[in-house]
N, C-alpha and C positions, 0 to 999 in steps of 0.2 A: 694705347692699351694693348694693341696686338703685339708690339715688341716685347712687352713684359710676359705675355703668355707664351710667346715663342721661346724666350730665354728660359722660362720655367719648364717648358716641354723638353728642351734640349738637355737641361740639367737633370731632369727626371730620367732621361734615357742614358746619360753618361754615368750617373752615380752607380747603377748596378754593374756596369762594365768596369769602372774603376775599382769597385769592391772585389769583383772576381779576379781581376788581373793582380791586384796587390795580395789578395788572399791566396791565390794559386802560387805566387812567387814565394811568400813567406812559408806556406805549407810545404812546398817543394824543398826549400832550404832547410826547414826543420826536419823533414823526413830523411833527406839525404845526409844531413848532419848526424841524425840519430843512428843511421846505419853505419856511418863511418866511425862514430864513437863506439858502437857495440863491437865492431870487428877489430877495433884498435889498429886499424890499418887505413889504408886509403890516404890520399893526399888532400889537404885543404885546397879547394879550387882557387881561392884567392891568393893565399900565401905561397902555394906551391911546395909546401913542406908536409912531411908526415904529421898526422894529427897528434900522435903520441909525443913527438918532438916539440910541438907547440905547447901542449899542456905541461910537459915537464919544464920547458923553458920559462913558462909563466909561474912556476913554483907549486903547481898542483900535483897531487898524487895521481898515478895512472888509473886507479880504480874509480876515480871520479867520472871517467869516460863511460863506464858501464851504467852508472846512475843517471847521468845526463842522457845517454843514448836511449834508455827505456822511456824516460819522460818526454824526450823529443819525439819519438815515434808515436806515443800515445797522444801527444799534443797535436801533431800534424794530422793524425786521423780525426781527432775531435774537431779541428777547425773545418774540415771538409764535410763532416757528417751533418745531416740536417737535425734541427731542434737542439736541445740541451744548451740554452743560452747562458745559464750560470756556469756550466763547465767551460764554455768558450771564453767567458770573462777570466776564469782562472788560467786558461791557456795563454791568452794575450798577456796577462800579468807575468806568467812564467817566461814567455818569450822576451818580454821587455827586460826582466831581471837578468836573464841569461845574456842577452846582447849588450846591455849596459855594463854588466859585470865584465864581459870580454873587453869592452871598450876601456873601462877603468884599468883592468889588468894590463892591457897593452900600453896605456899611457904611463902607468907606474913603472913598468919594466923597461920603458924607453925603446920600444920596438919601432920598426919602420912604419911610418904613418900610412903608407900605401897598402900595407898588409894587415896591420893590427888596429888601426884607428878608423880609417875610412869605411871599410866593409861593415863593421858592427854599427857604425853611425848611420850608414845608408839603410841597412836592414832594419834598424830600429825605426827609422822614418817610414819605411814600407809597412812595418807591422802596425804602427800608429795610424797610418792611412787606412789600412784594412779595417782596423777597429772602428775608426770614425765613419767609414762609409757603409757599415753594416746595415742591411735592411731591417725593418721593424721586427720581422719574424726571427731574427737572430740577436735581438737585444732583450735585456731584462725589463726595460721600460724607458721612460723619459728621464734623461739625465738632469735636466733643469726644468721642472714643471712650471708652466705659465700660470700665474694666479690671476684670476679675473676679479675685478672689483664688483661688488654686488650693487 
């Protein structure tokens, strides 16, 4: 019995650490990506190419960067802010759609897997881990309620 309680105690301590590590990583990526999108400059850290060049190569208009930049900045701030669990759900959904959209665009356009396929796939996994590890104070409620027989 003591091994079960020790494992449970360790898991209870590691979950918040995992949450904050993954949340900080995805929030930092979202915030820096938003700034890079808004200034239409900067270089994508993974691809090593200007952000504008990547967007136009994928077939999107440059003005999309301004739209995405604003939403990314607001999303990164919302992830780190306390409370607002419903807003955080929307932010996680937006990050998921943005990253999987980048992944699909990279696959369809036949880009280099090291720059257009793996980074969004890894970041999507990090975002999903952040979402799954949220503490109760940052969730809307129980995803799958347990029904007890009377």
